[in-house]
C-alpha positions in Angstrom: 48.0 77.0 89.5 49.2 73.9 91.4 47.5 73.2 94.7 50.8 73.5 96.6 51.1 77.1 95.4 47.5 77.8 96.7 48.7 76.5 100.1 51.8 78.7 100.1 49.7 81.8 99.4 47.2 80.9 102.1 50.0 80.1 104.6 51.6 83.5 103.9 48.5 85.1 105.3 49.1 83.7 108.8 50.7 87.0 109.9 47.4 88.8 109.0 44.8 88.7 111.7 42.0 89.0 109.1 42.0 88.3 105.4 39.8 87.7 102.4 39.7 87.2 98.7 41.6 90.4 98.0 44.7 89.1 99.8 44.5 85.8 97.9 44.1 87.7 94.6 47.2 89.8 95.4 49.0 86.5 96.0 48.3 85.4 92.4 45.1 83.4 92.9 42.3 84.3 90.5 39.3 86.1 92.1 36.9 83.5 90.8 38.7 80.7 92.7 39.6 82.7 95.8 36.1 82.7 97.2 35.7 79.0 96.6 39.1 78.2 98.2 38.4 80.2 101.4 35.0 78.5 101.7 36.6 75.1 101.3 39.3 75.8 103.8 36.8 77.1 106.4 34.8 73.9 106.0 37.9 71.7 106.6 38.8 73.8 109.7 42.1 75.1 108.2 40.8 78.7 108.7 37.9 80.2 110.6 35.1 82.2 109.0 34.4 85.6 110.8 31.7 86.9 108.6 31.0 87.1 104.9 34.2 87.4 103.0 36.5 87.6 106.1 38.6 84.8 107.6 41.3 84.2 110.1 43.8 81.6 111.4 43.3 82.9 114.9 41.0 81.7 117.7 41.0 84.8 119.8 38.2 87.3 119.2 40.1 90.1 120.9 43.0 89.6 118.4 40.8 90.0 115.3 38.2 92.5 116.5 39.9 95.7 115.4 40.9 94.1 112.1 37.4 93.4 110.9 36.2 97.0 110.2 38.4 100.0 109.7 38.8 102.4 111.4 38.0 100.8 114.8 39.4 100.2 118.3 38.4 98.2 121.4 36.7 100.1 124.2 34.2 99.9 127.0 34.1 96.8 129.2 36.7 95.0 127.0 39.2 97.8 127.2 38.6 98.2 130.9 39.4 94.6 131.4 42.6 94.8 129.2 43.8 97.8 131.1 42.9 96.1 134.5 40.4 98.8 135.4 37.6 96.4 136.4 37.2 92.9 137.9 34.1 92.3 135.7 34.5 89.7 133.0 33.3 91.2 129.6 30.5 89.3 128.0 31.6 90.4 124.6 34.4 92.1 122.7 33.2 95.7 122.3 34.5 97.7 119.4 34.1 101.4 118.5 33.9 102.4 114.8 32.7 105.1 112.5 31.5 102.7 109.9 27.9 101.6 109.5 27.8 97.8 109.4 25.3 95.3 108.0 25.6 93.4 111.3 26.5 95.1 114.6 27.1 91.8 116.3 29.2 88.9 115.2 29.4 85.5 116.9 32.9 84.3 116.6 33.6 80.8 118.1 31.1 81.4 120.9 32.1 85.0 121.7 30.2 88.0 120.5 32.0 90.9 118.9 29.8 94.0 119.2 30.3 97.1 117.1 29.2 100.6 118.4 29.0 103.3 115.8 30.2 106.8 116.8 30.6 110.1 114.8 33.9 110.6 113.0 34.7 113.4 115.5 35.0 110.7 118.3 37.6 108.7 116.5 40.6 109.5 118.8 42.1 108.5 122.2 43.3 105.0 121.4 46.6 103.4 120.8 48.3 100.4 119.2 49.3 97.7 121.7 50.7 94.2 121.4 48.1 91.6 122.4 49.5 88.4 123.9 52.9 88.9 122.4 51.7 88.4 118.8 49.0 90.6 117.4 48.7 94.4 117.3 45.3 95.7 118.4 43.9 99.2 118.9 42.7 99.9 122.4 41.1 103.0 123.9 43.1 104.9 126.5 41.5 105.0 130.0 40.1 108.5 129.5 38.6 107.6 126.2 36.9 104.5 127.7 35.1 106.9 130.0 34.0 109.1 127.1 32.8 106.1 125.1 30.9 104.8 128.2 29.1 108.1 128.6 28.2 108.2 124.9 27.0 104.7 124.6 25.4 104.6 128.1 26.6 101.0 128.4 28.5 101.0 131.7 26.9 101.8 135.1 27.9 105.2 136.6 29.4 103.5 139.6 32.0 101.9 137.4 32.5 105.1 135.4 33.1 107.1 138.6 35.8 104.7 139.7 37.5 105.0 136.3 37.3 108.8 136.6 38.9 108.7 140.0 41.9 107.0 138.5 42.1 109.0 135.3 44.0 112.1 134.1 41.4 114.7 134.7 42.9 117.3 132.4 43.1 114.8 129.5 39.6 113.6 130.3 38.2 117.1 130.0 40.1 117.6 126.7 38.7 114.4 125.3 35.1 115.4 126.3 35.6 118.8 124.5 36.9 117.0 121.4 33.6 115.2 121.0 31.9 118.6 120.2 28.9 117.3 122.2 27.8 119.7 125.0 25.9 116.9 126.7 29.0 114.7 127.0 31.0 117.7 128.2 28.4 118.5 130.9 28.2 114.8 132.0 32.0 114.5 132.3 32.2 117.7 134.3 29.5 116.3 136.6 31.3 113.1 137.1 34.5 114.9 137.9 32.7 117.1 140.4 31.3 114.0 142.1 34.8 112.5 142.4 36.1 115.7 143.8 33.3 115.9 146.4 34.2 112.3 147.5 37.7 113.4 148.2 36.8 116.3 150.4 
């Protein structure tokens, strides 16, 4: 296969946030050569290596984060920042997934992408949005961010309380019940009660 055809196949993947040897193979490049080609292109800087077998043309870790492992969505501090629910600057891109990964943290161009594993029953409460007018990403809804924060214990209660005050309480309660975890239900009910007491 001529080198120019290799280039055309690779260039056709620009619309995909994350790709690997499988996509090249579907484009007509033999599996044995796909791995070598991707490695070479990453060394020349034409594409960026994310982790073993996964590459991208993009520089933005938020844009690729939910395309690395499926199913997954952005939550916690990162989602709070995207939805303008906090002034804090996230130290990493935090992703929720049901998949067990070999590495829970990836360093992509100086930014960490952190994966939090949750039970399959907690895979809900997120939506597809357009990020920076180009890439589709999955992001937790405000009420699901709260649920994930309680489950992972990764956000201070003061921040969670502020999010609860600005949330849809009925939806928040529904989301807590969907987890099937009585401890989360009790914690959410407690946070709601604290918010109600503040208003009195």
